C-alpha positions as CSV (number, residue, x, y, z in Angstrom):
1,M,0.0,0.0,0.0
2,E,1.5,3.3,-1.1
3,K,1.8,6.0,1.6
4,L,0.4,9.5,1.1
5,N,2.6,12.5,1.5
6,A,0.7,14.4,4.3
7,N,2.1,17.8,3.3
8,V,1.1,17.4,-0.3
9,V,-2.4,16.2,0.6
10,A,-2.8,19.1,3.1
11,L,-1.7,21.7,0.5
12,S,-3.8,20.1,-2.2
13,L,-7.0,20.2,-0.1
14,G,-6.1,23.7,1.1
15,F,-5.7,25.1,-2.4
16,T,-8.8,23.2,-3.7
17,T,-10.9,24.7,-0.9
18,T,-9.6,28.2,-1.6
19,V,-10.6,27.9,-5.3
20,L,-14.1,26.7,-4.2
21,Y,-14.4,29.6,-1.7
22,V,-13.5,32.1,-4.4
23,I,-16.0,30.6,-6.8
24,C,-18.7,30.6,-4.1
25,L,-17.8,34.2,-3.3
26,A,-18.3,35.2,-6.9
27,L,-21.6,33.4,-7.2
28,V,-22.9,35.0,-4.0
29,A,-21.8,38.4,-5.3
30,I,-23.9,38.1,-8.5
31,T,-26.9,36.2,-7.1
32,P,-29.9,38.0,-5.5
33,I,-29.9,37.7,-1.7
34,P,-33.3,35.9,-1.4
35,V,-31.9,33.1,-3.7
36,V,-28.7,32.9,-1.6
37,V,-30.8,32.7,1.6
38,S,-33.0,30.0,0.2
39,F,-30.0,28.0,-1.0
40,V,-28.2,28.3,2.3
41,N,-31.3,27.4,4.3
42,A,-31.5,24.2,2.2
43,L,-27.9,23.4,2.9
44,Q,-28.3,24.0,6.7
45,H,-31.3,21.7,7.0
46,S,-33.8,24.5,6.7
47,I,-32.3,26.7,9.5
48,D,-33.5,30.2,8.7
49,V,-30.4,32.3,8.0
50,S,-32.3,35.3,6.6
51,N,-31.8,37.4,9.7
52,I,-28.0,36.9,9.9
53,V,-27.1,37.2,6.2
54,A,-24.5,39.9,5.6
55,K,-25.5,42.2,2.7
56,S,-21.9,42.8,1.8
57,I,-18.4,41.5,2.7
58,S,-15.3,43.5,3.2
59,A,-11.9,42.8,1.8
60,T,-10.7,41.9,5.3
61,G,-13.6,39.4,5.5
62,I,-12.6,37.9,2.2
63,I,-9.0,37.5,3.3
64,F,-10.0,36.0,6.7
65,G,-12.4,33.7,5.0
66,I,-9.9,32.4,2.5
67,A,-7.2,32.0,5.2
68,G,-9.5,30.4,7.6
69,W,-10.9,27.8,5.1
70,F,-7.4,27.1,3.8
71,I,-6.1,26.3,7.3
72,I,-9.2,24.2,8.1
73,A,-8.9,22.3,4.8
74,A,-5.1,21.8,5.1
75,A,-5.4,20.5,8.6
76,T,-8.2,18.1,7.5
77,G,-6.0,16.9,4.6
78,Y,-3.0,16.4,6.9
79,I,-5.1,14.5,9.4
80,F,-6.6,12.4,6.6
81,A,-3.2,11.5,5.2
82,F,-1.8,10.7,8.6
83,L,-4.8,8.4,9.4
84,Y,-4.7,6.8,6.0
85,N,-1.0,6.0,6.4
86,W,-1.5,4.7,10.0
87,L,-4.5,2.6,9.2
88,G,-2.8,1.3,6.1
89,Q,0.0,0.0,8.2
90,K,-2.4,-1.6,10.7
91,F,-4.8,-3.1,8.3
92,G,-3.2,-2.9,4.9
93,R,-1.6,-5.9,3.1
């Protein structure tokens, strides 16, 4: 069983999530707010987010969003690769 390079997996997932975040940001910017609220409500198991939706986002918010999601995704990728390699040693052939 081939081992995964945890750093490569972490960076790959971090960059992938960053691209998806930017695409989502662009789509939200051009989509009417009621449509966004309806979509997010569906994603959140019908929790009503209409009262907490921001009408705009600052450049600082965008930077923090990108950085935050990159860190979360990279950590997830690193943990995934670590567990994959560890479980592969325990149960792999």
